[in-house]
C-alpha positions as CSV (number, residue, x, y, z in Angstrom):
1,M,24.7,9.6,134.8
2,R,21.5,10.0,136.9
3,G,21.1,6.2,137.1
4,V,24.7,5.9,138.5
5,I,24.0,8.5,141.1
6,W,20.8,6.7,142.2
7,L,22.7,3.4,142.4
8,V,25.4,5.0,144.6
9,L,22.7,6.4,146.9
10,L,21.0,3.0,147.1
11,F,24.2,1.3,148.2
12,A,24.9,4.1,150.6
13,G,21.4,3.6,152.2
14,A,22.0,-0.2,152.4
15,V,25.3,0.3,154.2
16,V,23.7,2.8,156.6
17,A,20.7,0.4,157.3
18,A,23.1,-2.5,157.8
19,L,25.2,-0.6,160.3
20,T,22.2,0.9,162.1
21,L,19.8,-2.0,162.2
22,G,22.1,-5.0,162.1
23,D,23.1,-4.9,165.7
24,N,20.0,-3.6,167.4
25,S,18.8,-5.8,170.3
26,G,16.0,-3.4,171.5
27,L,12.4,-4.6,172.0
28,V,9.1,-2.8,171.9
29,S,6.4,-4.2,174.1
30,F,2.6,-3.6,173.7
31,Y,0.3,-4.4,176.6
32,Y,-3.4,-4.9,176.4
33,G,-5.0,-6.2,179.6
34,S,-3.2,-9.3,180.6
35,S,-1.7,-9.8,177.1
36,R,1.7,-8.7,176.0
37,L,3.3,-8.4,172.6
38,D,7.0,-8.0,172.1
39,V,8.5,-6.9,168.7
40,S,12.0,-5.9,167.8
41,L,12.7,-2.3,167.5
42,N,13.7,-2.7,163.9
43,L,10.3,-4.2,162.9
44,F,8.5,-1.4,164.9
45,L,10.4,1.4,163.1
46,I,9.8,-0.2,159.7
47,G,6.1,-0.7,160.5
48,A,5.8,2.9,161.7
49,V,7.3,4.3,158.4
50,V,5.0,2.1,156.3
51,L,1.9,3.1,158.3
52,A,2.8,6.8,157.9
53,F,3.1,6.4,154.2
54,A,-0.2,4.6,154.1
55,M,-1.9,7.3,156.0
56,V,-0.6,10.0,153.8
57,L,-1.6,8.1,150.7
58,L,-5.1,7.6,152.2
59,I,-5.5,11.3,153.0
60,Q,-4.4,12.3,149.5
61,T,-6.9,9.9,148.0
62,L,-9.8,11.2,150.1
63,D,-8.8,14.8,149.3
64,S,-8.7,14.1,145.6
65,L,-12.2,12.5,145.8
66,I,-13.7,15.3,147.8
67,T,-12.2,18.2,145.7
68,L,-12.9,16.5,142.4
69,P,-16.0,18.6,141.5
70,T,-14.2,21.8,142.4
71,R,-11.2,20.9,140.3
72,A,-13.4,19.8,137.4
73,K,-15.1,23.2,137.6
74,A,-11.8,25.1,137.7
75,W,-10.6,23.0,134.7
76,R,-13.7,23.9,132.7
77,T,-13.3,27.6,133.6
78,L,-9.7,27.5,132.6
79,K,-10.6,25.9,129.3
80,R,-13.3,28.5,128.6
81,E,-10.9,31.3,129.6
82,R,-8.3,30.0,127.2
83,A,-10.9,29.8,124.5
84,M,-11.8,33.4,125.2
85,H,-8.2,34.5,124.9
86,A,-7.8,32.5,121.7
87,A,-10.9,34.3,120.3
88,L,-9.4,37.7,121.3
89,R,-6.1,36.8,119.6
90,E,-7.9,35.7,116.5
91,S,-9.9,39.0,116.5
92,M,-6.7,41.0,116.7
93,I,-5.0,39.0,113.9
94,E,-8.0,39.3,111.6
95,H,-8.2,43.0,112.3
96,F,-4.6,43.6,111.5
97,A,-5.0,41.5,108.4
98,G,-7.9,43.7,107.2
99,R,-10.6,41.1,107.6
100,F,-12.8,43.2,109.8
101,N,-16.0,41.2,109.6
102,R,-14.1,38.1,110.8
103,A,-12.4,40.2,113.5
104,H,-15.8,41.4,114.7
105,K,-17.2,37.8,114.8
106,A,-14.2,36.6,116.8
107,A,-14.6,39.4,119.3
108,Q,-18.3,38.6,119.7
109,R,-17.4,35.0,120.3
110,A,-15.1,36.0,123.1
111,L,-17.9,38.1,124.6
112,A,-20.3,35.2,124.3
113,I,-17.8,32.9,126.1
114,Q,-17.4,35.4,128.9
115,A,-21.2,35.9,129.2
116,G,-21.7,32.2,129.6
117,T,-19.1,31.7,132.3
118,D,-19.9,33.1,135.7
119,E,-16.3,33.0,136.8
120,L,-15.2,35.3,133.9
121,A,-18.1,37.7,134.1
122,G,-16.3,39.9,136.7
123,D,-13.3,40.5,134.4
124,R,-14.4,44.0,133.2
125,E,-11.1,44.8,131.5
126,L,-11.3,41.7,129.3
127,R,-14.9,42.6,128.4
128,I,-14.0,46.2,127.4
129,L,-11.1,45.0,125.3
130,A,-13.4,42.7,123.4
131,L,-16.0,45.4,123.0
132,L,-13.4,47.8,121.6
133,L,-12.0,45.3,119.2
134,A,-15.5,44.5,117.9
135,A,-16.3,48.3,117.7
136,R,-13.1,49.1,115.9
137,S,-13.8,46.4,113.3
138,L,-17.3,47.8,112.8
139,H,-15.8,51.3,112.4
140,R,-13.6,50.1,109.6
141,V,-16.6,48.8,107.7
142,Q,-18.6,52.0,108.3
143,D,-21.2,50.3,110.5
144,R,-21.6,53.3,112.8
145,T,-24.8,52.2,114.5
146,R,-23.5,49.0,115.9
147,R,-20.1,50.5,116.6
148,D,-21.7,53.2,118.8
149,Q,-23.8,50.6,120.6
150,L,-20.6,48.7,121.5
151,L,-18.8,51.9,122.5
152,R,-21.7,52.8,124.9
153,Q,-21.5,49.3,126.4
154,A,-17.8,49.8,127.0
155,L,-18.3,53.1,128.7
156,K,-21.1,51.7,130.7
157,A,-19.0,48.8,131.9
158,E,-16.3,51.3,133.0
159,R,-18.8,53.3,135.1
160,R,-20.0,50.2,136.9
161,T,-16.6,48.8,137.9
162,P,-13.7,51.0,136.9
163,P,-11.0,48.9,135.2
164,S,-7.4,49.9,134.8
165,R,-6.8,53.6,133.8
166,A,-5.2,52.6,130.5
167,V,-8.4,50.9,129.3
168,D,-10.5,53.8,130.5
169,E,-8.3,56.3,128.6
170,G,-8.1,54.1,125.5
171,T,-11.9,53.9,125.3
172,R,-12.3,57.6,125.3
173,L,-9.4,58.3,122.9
174,L,-10.8,55.7,120.4
175,G,-14.3,57.1,120.8
176,A,-13.0,60.7,120.1
177,E,-11.1,59.4,117.1
178,W,-14.2,57.7,115.6
179,A,-16.3,60.8,116.3
180,L,-13.8,62.9,114.4
181,D,-13.8,60.5,111.5
182,D,-17.6,61.0,111.4
183,G,-17.2,64.8,111.5
184,D,-18.8,65.0,115.0
185,A,-16.7,67.6,116.7
186,P,-18.9,68.1,119.8
187,R,-18.9,64.4,120.6
188,A,-15.1,64.3,120.2
189,A,-14.7,67.3,122.5
190,S,-17.0,65.8,125.1
191,L,-15.0,62.6,125.2
192,L,-11.7,64.4,125.3
193,A,-13.0,66.6,128.2
194,E,-13.5,63.5,130.3
195,L,-9.8,62.7,130.2
196,A,-7.6,63.4,133.2
197,P,-5.3,66.4,132.8
198,G,-2.2,64.3,132.5
199,V,-3.8,62.2,129.7
200,A,-5.0,65.2,127.9
201,R,-1.4,66.4,127.4
202,R,-0.3,63.2,125.7
203,T,0.6,63.4,122.0
204,Q,-2.3,61.3,120.8
205,A,-4.8,63.3,122.9
206,L,-3.3,66.6,121.6
207,R,-3.6,65.3,118.0
208,L,-7.3,64.6,118.5
209,K,-7.8,67.9,120.2
210,L,-6.1,69.7,117.3
211,R,-8.4,67.9,114.8
212,T,-11.4,68.8,117.0
213,A,-10.5,72.5,117.0
214,L,-9.9,72.5,113.3
215,L,-13.2,70.8,112.6
216,S,-15.0,73.2,115.0
217,R,-13.3,76.2,113.3
218,H,-11.6,77.4,116.5
219,P,-8.2,78.6,115.2
220,A,-7.0,80.1,118.5
221,E,-7.5,76.8,120.3
222,A,-6.0,74.9,117.3
223,L,-3.0,77.2,117.3
224,A,-2.3,76.7,121.0
225,T,-2.7,72.9,120.6
226,A,-0.4,72.9,117.6
227,R,2.3,74.7,119.7
228,L,2.1,72.0,122.3
229,L,2.5,69.3,119.7
230,A,5.4,71.1,118.1
231,K,7.0,71.3,121.6
232,H,6.5,67.6,122.0
233,Q,8.2,67.1,118.6
234,A,5.0,65.5,117.2
235,F,5.9,66.9,113.7
236,S,9.0,67.6,111.8
237,P,10.3,71.1,112.1
238,E,9.2,72.0,108.6
239,A,5.7,70.5,109.1
240,A,5.4,72.3,112.5
241,Q,6.3,75.6,111.0
242,G,3.9,75.2,108.1
243,L,1.1,74.2,110.4
244,L,1.6,77.0,112.9
245,R,1.9,79.5,110.1
246,S,-1.4,78.4,108.4
247,L,-3.2,78.4,111.8
248,A,-1.9,81.9,112.7
249,I,-3.0,83.2,109.2
250,Q,-6.4,81.6,109.7
251,L,-6.7,83.3,113.1
252,I,-5.9,86.6,111.5
253,D,-8.2,86.2,108.5
254,E,-11.2,85.6,110.9
255,A,-10.8,89.1,112.4
256,H,-13.7,91.2,111.2
257,D,-12.7,94.5,112.8
258,V,-9.6,96.3,114.0
259,D,-10.1,95.3,117.7
260,Q,-10.5,91.6,116.8
261,L,-7.4,91.9,114.6
262,R,-5.4,93.5,117.4
263,R,-6.5,90.8,119.9
264,A,-5.6,88.1,117.4
265,Y,-2.2,89.5,116.8
266,A,-1.5,89.9,120.5
267,A,-2.5,86.3,121.0
268,L,0.2,85.1,118.6
269,D,3.4,83.7,120.0
270,D,6.7,85.6,119.7
271,A,7.8,83.1,117.1
272,D,4.7,83.8,115.1
273,R,5.3,87.5,115.2
274,Q,8.8,86.9,113.8
275,D,7.3,84.9,110.8
276,A,7.4,87.2,107.8
277,F,4.4,85.5,106.2
278,V,2.2,85.8,109.3
279,V,3.2,89.5,109.9
280,A,2.7,90.4,106.3
281,R,-0.8,88.8,106.3
282,A,-1.7,90.7,109.5
283,A,-0.4,93.9,107.9
284,R,-2.5,93.4,104.8
285,R,-5.6,92.6,106.9
286,A,-4.9,95.8,109.0
287,V,-4.8,97.9,105.8
288,A,-8.0,96.4,104.6
289,L,-9.6,97.4,107.9
290,D,-8.2,101.0,107.7
291,A,-5.5,100.4,110.3
292,A,-2.4,101.1,108.3
293,D,-0.6,102.5,111.4
294,D,-0.9,99.1,113.0
295,A,0.3,97.4,109.9
296,R,3.5,99.5,109.7
297,R,4.1,99.1,113.4
298,W,4.0,95.3,113.0
299,L,6.2,95.4,109.9
300,R,8.9,97.7,111.3
301,P,10.9,95.1,113.3
302,L,11.1,92.9,110.2
303,W,12.0,95.7,107.8
304,D,14.8,96.8,110.1
305,R,16.4,93.3,109.8
306,L,15.8,92.6,106.2
307,R,19.3,91.1,105.9
308,E,18.3,88.3,108.2
309,L,15.3,87.3,106.0
310,T,15.3,85.1,103.0
311,A,14.5,86.5,99.6
312,E,10.9,85.0,99.8
313,Q,10.4,86.5,103.2
314,R,11.6,89.9,102.0
315,V,9.1,89.8,99.2
316,Q,6.2,89.3,101.7
317,V,7.4,92.1,104.0
318,A,8.0,94.5,101.1
319,L,4.6,93.8,99.4
320,A,2.8,94.3,102.8
321,L,4.6,97.6,103.3
322,T,3.6,98.7,99.8
323,A,0.0,98.2,100.7
324,A,0.5,100.2,103.9
325,A,2.5,103.0,102.3
326,D,-0.1,105.7,102.6
327,G,0.5,107.9,105.7
328,I,4.0,106.5,106.4
329,G,6.1,108.6,108.6
330,V,9.4,110.4,107.9
331,D,11.2,108.1,110.3
332,W,11.1,105.4,107.7
333,I,13.1,107.3,105.1
334,P,16.6,106.3,106.2
335,S,15.8,102.6,106.3
336,L,14.0,102.8,103.0
337,E,17.0,104.5,101.3
338,A,19.3,101.8,102.8
339,A,17.1,99.0,101.5
340,Q,17.0,100.6,98.0
341,L,20.8,100.5,97.9
342,T,21.2,97.0,99.5
343,Y,18.6,95.2,97.2
344,P,18.8,97.0,93.8
345,H,17.7,93.8,92.0
346,E,14.8,92.8,94.2
347,A,11.6,94.2,92.6
348,A,9.5,93.8,95.7
349,V,11.8,95.9,97.8
350,Q,12.0,98.5,95.1
351,V,8.3,98.8,94.7
352,A,7.9,99.2,98.5
353,V,10.6,101.9,98.5
354,G,9.0,103.7,95.5
355,A,5.5,103.5,96.9
356,T,6.5,104.9,100.3
357,F,8.6,107.7,98.7
358,A,5.6,108.6,96.5
359,A,3.3,108.6,99.6
360,R,5.7,111.1,101.2
361,G,5.6,113.2,98.1
362,L,9.3,112.4,97.1
363,M,8.5,111.9,93.4
364,G,12.0,112.3,92.2
365,K,13.2,109.5,94.5
366,A,10.2,107.3,93.8
367,R,10.5,107.3,90.0
368,R,13.5,105.0,89.6
369,P,12.5,102.2,92.0
370,L,9.0,102.2,90.6
371,E,10.3,101.9,87.0
372,L,12.5,99.0,88.1
373,A,9.6,97.3,89.8
374,A,7.1,97.9,87.0
375,A,9.5,96.3,84.4
376,D,9.9,93.1,86.4
377,R,7.5,90.5,85.1
378,V,8.1,88.2,88.0
379,L,6.8,90.6,90.6
380,D,3.3,90.2,92.0
381,A,0.7,91.5,89.6
382,G,-1.0,93.8,92.1
383,A,2.4,95.4,93.0
384,R,3.3,95.9,89.4
385,R,-0.1,97.4,88.6
386,R,0.3,99.8,91.5
387,A,3.8,100.8,90.3
388,W,2.5,101.7,86.8
389,R,-0.4,103.7,88.3
390,L,2.0,105.6,90.5
391,L,4.2,106.3,87.5
392,A,1.1,107.5,85.6
393,A,0.1,109.8,88.5
394,M,3.6,111.3,88.6
395,A,3.6,111.8,84.8
396,R,0.2,113.5,84.8
397,E,1.4,115.7,87.7
398,A,4.4,116.7,85.6
399,G,2.1,117.5,82.6
400,D,3.3,114.5,80.5
401,E,-0.2,113.1,79.5
402,P,1.1,110.7,76.7
403,R,3.5,109.1,79.3
404,A,0.6,108.9,81.8
405,Q,-1.6,107.2,79.3
406,Q,1.2,104.7,78.4
407,C,1.6,103.9,82.1
408,E,-2.2,103.4,82.5
409,Q,-2.3,101.1,79.5
410,A,0.6,99.1,81.0
411,A,-1.2,98.8,84.3
412,A,-4.3,97.6,82.6
413,A,-2.3,95.0,80.7
414,V,-0.8,93.4,83.8
415,D,-2.4,90.1,84.6
């Protein structure tokens, strides 16, 4: 089809030339001194066109000859650049395939090509990528010395001529990750501190910050970071709840006096203070530090809404209240009586009710819930032991020494 079109155009050009040049009687005269040269207008036009084409061809030929060295140098540079990119691709492929020594050698080959090519020496971004690939491969084979050397070279290259922000951020994030793998929390914290505020809020940066805080044993910072990660949906809801709970409990356990415990509890989020496991742990810690009033104040909101808690959560709240029963106020009595009637088959609730009644001197009301709790073998051993001892104390107070001894023996037998 294309040949047919060209043939049609050729015939059209021939027709136009015949119509234009066939009946042209014009002359072109050239004078030089006393000489004169006359040529037809058609011959002059044809000669002018041929001369123009010849001049263009000559100029192109001369330009090709003059620029030949430059084009040859550009071709060699392009060839070396392609070789460098090929080495980088090979390094990535080998790295993903788990052949880390080969990946390191390929990355070093790319660096060698760049170092031997003046035109590529200014590409800092390409150099840093090759350095990071080589360093990452060395990290996988536990060659920390050479890995750190390459990382320092990458950071030094950034400081000389800043590359794109993504490479800068990636270098520091990778360095922090490797420092954490080595257990070097201060080094990781130093690299993360160099990140811009916007980068520091990214999920990967927050994950590294969380690992740094955990490794440094800073539960307050770890808890705040974990909250941000949970807000960014970096974990499943179940994993987020478990992580936040464990960090909140760790923060509470590190309190060594009442003031520290109160500050730690105040630093908790509202959601943490609604977690029965966290509040129960804080209450037990407060009792251990002779601050039972604080323990009961923290437990009261949860005790007042026992219906909204699961059975496992009720167990935690009830056992914590059992530990904080001494000194309980009379304002608790109505809610305790309601809980006793609502959960007659939950031993943890019964032992809490019995222990608080006993602490108020209501021995008659305390006996039945304590007997139910003491007979439940599933109940926590410490709570059962306390129930038996309270029963022994009540029996001894009533003058029933044999019954008191039986209860003491039962308490000693609990394991």
